[in-house]
Each structure stands twice: as structure tokens, then as C-alpha cells.
N, C-alpha and C positions, 0 to 999 in steps of 0.2 A: 470156257471162259470166266473161270476165276484165274485159270495161270494167265491168263491174258491180262486182267484186270491188275494183277501181284505185280506183272514186268511190268506194266505201263509207268504205276504210280510210281517209282523209283525212279524213272526217265525222267517225270515232268519234276519231280521234284530236284533233279540233279540241272534240267534246264534252265530253273528257275533262280537258280545260284547265281550265274553271269547276269541275267538280269538285275536282281537286286544289288549285286556290287556297282554296275553301270549308273542304277539309280541315285545311289548315294555316292558314287564318284562327282556324276553332275550335281547334288545336291550342294558338295561338297565345294565344289569349282564354283557354283553360283554363290554360296555364302562368302566365299574369301575374294569372290570379284566385289562384293556390295562392301566388304571392309576395306578394300582398298580403295573403295569411291571417299571413302570419310578422310575429311582429313584429320592431323594431332590434335589440334585444338579441340576439333569437334570431342574427340577421347577425351580431352583430357577434361574438359568443361562437365560432361555428362558424368565424369569419375568423380568430379569435385561435388557435383551436387549429390550423387548418393552417397557419398561420404557424408557430407552433412548431415541429410536426411538420416543415415544412422544414428550420426553423432547426437542429434535432437532425440531422436527415437529412446534411446540408448540413456540419458538423462531423465526421458521424461517416465521409464520405467523406475529407474531407482527412486525415485521421488513417491513415485505411485505404490511401491513394494513397502519404502518406509512409510506412508502415512498407513498401509493396509496393515501392517505390522501393530505399529502403533494402536492402531483401532481394537484390532482383537487381544493386543495385551491388557487394553484396558477393559477387557470383559474375560480375563483371565483363564484363554484359549490361542492355541499358535494361529499362524496368519492363515486364510482360505485357500491359498495357493499352494501351501507345503506341500511338497513331496510324499505321498504315502497316506495322504488325510482322503477318508474316503468323501462320495457328495453325500448330503442329506437323504436325498433316494437310497432307500435300502435297495430296492429292484436294481439298482444301477452297481454293475461288478465294476466299471471304469471307477477309477481314481483322478481329483481333481490335475494331477500334475500330467495324465495321459490325454487333456482337453486341452487343446492353445483356446486361451482366451476363455476357460470357462472362469476364472477369478476374478472377472472384471475387468483383466489388463490386455491393452491395446498388444494385436497379435505382431511380434515385431516386421520390420522390415525384409525386403527379399534380400538375399547376400549379395554379393558383387557376378555373382558367375549370372542371375537372373536380372538383375536392373541394366547393368553396363553390356552394353553388345561386346562383343568378341573376348568377355571374361570368361574364365573359366572356373568350374568349382572341382574342387581338390581332386585327383587322378583323374580328371578329361584329356584327353588328349591335345598338345599344342603342338604350337609350330605353324604358322603362315609366311607369307612372302613380306610381310609389315614388320614382324616380329611378336605382333599382339596376338595373347593366347586367343583360340577360339573355340568355343562350345559347340559339338555340331547339336543339329535339333534334336528331340526326343523321338525315337520311332512313335510313340503314341499320340502327339502332339498333333493337331490340326493345322490347316492354313497356313503360312504365316500370315503377319500382317505388317503393314507398313516395310522398307526398302530396307532395314538391318538384316531381317529373317533371323535375327542369332535365338537365344532363349527365352529372349524378354517374350516371345510372343508365344512360345513352349509353353506344355505344361508343368505341373512340380517335380523337381528332382527328388530322386530317391532322399527322403533325409527334408528336404528343407520346408518351412515353414505351410503350414495349411489357411488357407485363407486369405494370403495375400494375393493382390490382383498385380501379376507381374509385369500386365498395360500400362500401370502407371506413367513411365515416360513415354507414351505413344498418344496419348489424350484421352484416356478410357477414363472408365468412373474410380473414384479415391480407393486406397486401401482402407481395409476397417481402421487400423491406427490413426490415419489422417483421418477419418469422418471424426472421431473420439476427441480428437486435438481439437478438429474448426468448432465440433459443440461445446468444449470446456477448455480454455487454451490453458496451457499449464504457467507455473510461475515458476522462478529460482528463490533461492531462499532470501536472498536478497530483495526480491522484490515484493513477496509475501512479511518482509519488516515494514515497506515503504506503504504497504496495504494498511496496514495495521497503525502505522503512526498515521498516518496522510488521510486515511478514507473511512476506513471502520472498523471493528472487530472482526476476527479471523473467525469465523464460524463454523468451523473443523473442528475449533478445540473448544470444548468442553470448561475451562477452566483455565484464568491468564490473572496472575498478579503482577500489578504494574507500579513499579515505585521510579518515582522520581525525584528531583530538586532542584531548582532553578533561583536564580537570583535576579531581580526586577530593578533597573534603578533610572531615578529621576533627576534631574539637574533642573531646577529654574530658578530662573532670574527676576528681579520684579522691583520697576524704579517706585521706591517712595518718596511722596512729594510733603512737607510740612510746613505749611505756611499759607499765603496770600497770593492770590493776582490783582497787582495795581493798575490801573490804567487801563486793564483792557491789554496788555503787554508785559510788563513787568512782572516775575514772579519774586516776592520776597520769603526766607525760609529758609529751611534745609532739606535739601534733596538727596536722597539714600539710595543705596542698592542692595536691596535685601537678596539672598542668596538664600535655596533650601535645597540639600543633598539627601536621597531616602534611598535607603537598599531594603528590598521587602524579599527576604528568603523564605518560599516554602517547599515542605516537605509534603508529598501527597502518595495514598495508595490507593490506586483504580483495581477496586477486582471485579470480573469482568465472567460471567458465566452464558455459557451457551444454551437457549433452551430445547432448538432446534437446529437443521442446518442453514434454517434462514431466520432466523429471532435471537437474540443475546439481548444479558440485560446487565448493568453494572450499576456501582454506588463507588465515589471519590470521596476521601474523607481528605483535607489538607487539614497543614499546621505550617502557623504564619510568625514567621519572626520579622518585626519591623524598626528598622533604625534611622531616624529623620536627624540631618545637620542644621541649625539655625545659624546665617550669619548675616549680623546688620550693621550699619554705622550708626555714631548718635551716642555712642560710650560716652562720659562723663560731660555729655552735650557737645561738643565738637563732632562735628560732623563726618571729617575723614578719621575718627577712630572707630573700631568695628568690635564686637563683638561677636562672640558664639556661644550654642548650649543645643543640648542632644534630648531628644526624647526616643526611650526603647519600650515595645509593646510585644507580648509573645500571646499567643490562643492561638484555640482549633477557628479555622476560617468557614465558608458558607458549604456547607457538605450538599454535595447534589447526586442525583440520581439518574437514570435514565433506561430509553429501551431503545432499540434496533433492529431494524427489522428490511432485510433485502430484497427489495422488489423485484430486481432482475439479475441474473447470473450473469459472469462474462461469459460473451459467443467470440468467435472470430468475426464476427460483425457487430454484435451491439456491447456496450461499456456496463461496466458494475454498478447500480445503480441500488444503493440505503436509503433511508428514510430514516431519522431519531426522531424523539421526542424528551427531553431533558428538563427534570423540576430544577431549581436551587431554591435552599432553604436559608434562612434568616439566621443561624447559628454564630458566625462569628460577631465580633464586637459591631455595633451600630456607629456610625458616625456621626450620628446626630446625639444630640444633649450635652456633649462634651465641651466643656469651658477652657476659654482660653485665658493664660497667663501671663504676667513677667516671668522671664527667665532670671533675668541679673537685675538686681537692686539699683546697680548705676547706670541703666540703659531700658528708658522707656519704650522705644521704638521696638524692644526681642520680647516681641510674645508670642506664644505657640502653643499649642493646644495639650491639656494635660495627660494625655494618653493618646496613643494610637489607633484608629479602627484596625480590625481586621476582617470586615468582611461588608457587603452593603447595605445591610437594613432589610432588604425586601425579599419576596418569592419572587422570584420567577419562572417562567414558561418559556420553554426553547423550543422550536421546530426546524430541521433542519432535512436537507436533503445533499448528499455527495455523489460524484460521479468519478469513475476511474476506467481506466483503459487502458491497457497492456500492449506497447508494442515492440518486442522482447529485441535490444536490449532497453528501451523507453517507456517509460509509466508516467501519462498523463490523468491530471485530477484538476477535481472541481468542486466548492461548494457553496451552499447559499443558506443562510437563516434568517430566523425574523426572530427577536426574544419580547416578551410581553413581559413588561414589570407591573405587578399587582400594587396597587394604590394603600399606603397603610398610615394608621393615625399613629402619632407619636406625642406623649405628653411632654415634650420639652424638645425643641429644635433649636433654643438661641443658645449663639456658643457663648453667650456675655457671663461674668462669674455674676450672683444675685437676682439673675433674672429669667421667669419659665415663658417659655411662650408654647403652649400645644397646637399642633397642625396638623393637617392629613398632605400627604405628599406625595406628588407620582413622578417617579423619573420616567424619561423619554424611554420608548421603547428602541429597539434597536435592530438594525437591518445590518446584515455581515454579508460578506461575498469575497471568493479570494480562489485562488487556480496558480496550479505550477505545473514542474515537472521534474523526473526523477530519473537517472542513467544508474544503471546496475552494470559497472565498469567489470565486477565480477561473479562468482558464484553466491557470494557473502559478503560483498559492499557494495552501498550505494550511494549517490550526494543527491540532493533535490535543493529546487531553488522555488519560492512560491512570495506571493505578493495576497494580501489579505487587508480589505479596507472594514472598519464599521464606522457607522453614522449613526447620532444617537441624539434625536431632538431634544427641545427646549424643557426642562423639568417645572415642574409645576407644583405650587402649596395653596391650599386652602383654610384658612381660618374659621373657628369655629361659628358658624352663621354668616359664613362670609363666602366671597366666592374664588376660584381657580386664580390664581395671579402665578405669571411665569419668573420662574430666576432669571436674570439677567447673566449672562456668562456661563451658564450652562448646559448650552449647544456644542457637542464636542464630533472631530472629526478623527478619527485615528486610522493611519494609515501606515502598515510596517511590511516589511521588506525580510524572508526569513531563507534563514542556511539550512540546511539539514546534512549529516552525515551518520548513515546505520551499518554498525558489521554484526554480521552472525556469529554465536561464539559455538554454537550446536544449535539441535532442535529443540533445544526448548529454551534458552537464554541468548537474547539481543540488545548491544547496546546500540540506543540512540542520542545523539549528540543534536544539538540545534544552538543555532544565535540568531535574533531579531534583531534589526535594527528599527529604530521609529523615523519614520518620515515626514510627519507634521507636531506641532507642539502639543496636543491632546495626546500622543499616544507617547510610552518610554523612551527613553534614549536609546537601552538595550535593554536584551532578554536572554542571558546564558543561560542552558539548561539541559543536563542529560536525564535518561528514561531506562532504565530493565524491566522490562515486560519480558514473563518469566513463563510462558505457558505448558500444562499438564496432556 
């Protein structure tokens, strides 16, 4: 009996060989027939999609590795995903480098041999009637799904990344990397510069020093009448056109510090230099003769500080939402009580303040909300804020020499809103355009023991169109340039400035 069993076993094995060869040949024939049914355009489109996915995944991995290295370097230790570094679990004998995805990074996309129908892995058999390489199904794979019957439906190949769903192109569940990207979209360096400038601080950076300088220019003309109206129709006297040109140069340092990954505080200290030129007719008593004079002032401006909180982190479906609360202090020179004086002896029309203010003279509190959404390479952003000006009493608000007028002053509360769009045209460069409007109602004054009285002409509407250009020097330093153009008489003619935020 044993002899017969030993003889029958080799015969059955030899008989199974032709059957296995026949089955393999039939599978190859069916697979080649499925490839022939696909057009060249379909294969090219599939290849382009896979290449695009892999390029995005590579960029995402590079950014996450850089952030991980910087975070660990700040703690004085190597990156968590460095090869050969043991996991904190002493019972584990494997290294982090041997565990795909253990360092928190998304598992890379499958190679072309797994995602592209008809493509081969290195060392695979090639050669079909259409000239497209064929990767035969893995012997360990189950039944194929879909019409392709390629390696996309088979199990992982030797050496292929673990944890990747090779059926991503067949409508199955997304890969691990795609799930993480959907939950937290990654931004390029240029897009991060837009976020830092137009939206809110970068919460993943502990310390940022943001130094900037800007020039604000005003040019105002005013018709001056010196005389009287006769017969309700004829003006008798001098008509002069006065003009004021003003430059306000401000240099400030904004220091931001991240308390948590959702909360950040900052303090901004400005220093302001102001130069104003006054031009008016009436020199020597002649209406057509002009005279001019200039006034300069420089001092610290209004120091302000604030806190930011990130209510929502941006996902594939939700925008990034950040709230802010800022307080401005009256550390600058107040405009109240500054006396107006005659600047030239031969022209009584040329009067101007003895010095120029560098602040508003008031405490105020601003509550704001900003929203940002990234649609690579486009970034959309918008903001809304409300500023409450706290009323304050002054010992003198009169501008007349020799006159003192104590009063309480309440500036109008400001509503500001705006929005814009930025385009990242490379990994390090982006441009933006936005619109901002600020509406301030009428200011009021109240004499001691009196009632509130509105100040004529104090209601303002400032509308501005902003253009920005950002360039990333390296992972620490960025250059932000901006030009703003005033659209209403209450807004400055233009503002041009540049900022240099440096993140640690």
C-alpha cells in the first residue's frame, strides 16, 4: 500500500503541471485581451493621473518631513522617523524605520506597476501585442475586480508599500495618504506666506518676528473763501485753493508667540515719522501768490497687542476660521490740544499745527473673524471686524492759541470688512488682490456738564484696493510687498510697504 501511494503522488504532481501551465496561459490570454480593449488615450490619462498623484504625495512628504525635523530639532533630538531610532516602547524590537507610517507621515502612493493597468514592476515579464508592458497577476491574489484584471486588483508585490489600497482607481476606499490629505490639506510655502499675511499667524511656529516699513501718502485740496456774499449771488473777496501733502512713514516690529497649536499672542510696536507740506495762496495780500511751509514730527505710535484663536482647522470641506481680539493703547502723540499757528509772516492764510500727531489718543478694542480656504493653487480669504473706541476726557481739545476747552470725546465705532484671492504661481511666489472697506460714523464731543454733540464732517468711509506679492527666501524668512490704492476721499492716496517675517 505504501509503495502504491509513493508511486501515485509523483504521477499526480506531474499531471498537475500541464494543468497549471494551461490555467496560467488562459489567464495571460484574458489579461492581454482586456488590455487590447483599452484605448491609448485611456492608458495615457491613467498614467497622467498616477504621476500627478505621486508628485503631490512627494511634495506633501517633503513638507511634513521638514516640519517634523524642525519640531524635533527645537527639542534637541533627531527626527522621530530617522532610521535606526528605536520606538519609545522598550518591548518592541523593531525600529521606526521598519514601520511604514509609524512616524505620522502618510504612506506613499503605490508604484506605477500597481496603479496603472498594464504597467510592470522592475523585473516583471513584458511584451504584449500593443507594446504596453504587462504585469501578470500575483499567485496570491484573489479574484480580480473590474475589467482591467491587472496588478491594481492583486495583492501587494514584494517590496511594495504596505497599507496602500491598490484599488484607488477602481472606485474603492481611499488610501491612507489620501485620507490624511482630505482631513488636513497641505499648503505650499507660497500659500503659507499668504496665510501669515492675509489671515492669521502660523500656529505651528513658536516665535515669529515680523518687521515692516510703509509709506502712507495723502494729497488734499481745499477751497478757501475769504469774503462775503452780496445780493445772495455775488461773492466779494479772495478765493484761494489750499493744498496739503503728507507722508507718514511707519516702521514697526510685530512679535508673535504661539501658546498652543490653536492660540497665539502678539505685540506690535510702531515708530512713526510724519512730514506735511502746506501750500496756500494769499502771500503779500495777493490771491494768486502762493506760499508754503512744512512741519515734521516723529515719535512712537500706538502700541497694540492681541490674541488669536483658531476655531476651525482647514479640511478638504471646511475653511480655516480664526478669531482675534486686539487692544490698542494711546501711546502715540494725541491730536487734541495741538495749537494751529501762522507759519509765515506775509500770509495770514497759511496756518498749520505746530506738531503732527502720531496716534489717535484713544484706547480701542477690535474683535475680528477671518476665514481662509485653499484650492491649490488659489487661496480665498475674507475678514470682518468691529472696533469699539472708548471715550476719553481731555483737558484741552481746542486748536486756537490761548484758548482752553476741556471736553469728553467719543470717536465713532468702526466696522471693517474685506476679502480677496491669492494665486501661488510657484512653490515660493504668490500674488494677491483684495478689497477693504472701513465705515466710521460721526464722532461726538461733550463739554463738562453738557450733552453729546456731533462733530460735523467726522463721518468717514475709507475704501481701499490692495495688491500684494510674496516671496519665500527659505523656511524661515519671507518677503511680503504690498501696494494699496485709496478709492474714496477718506482713504489715503496710496500706501506702499514691505514686511520681513522671520519664523523660528
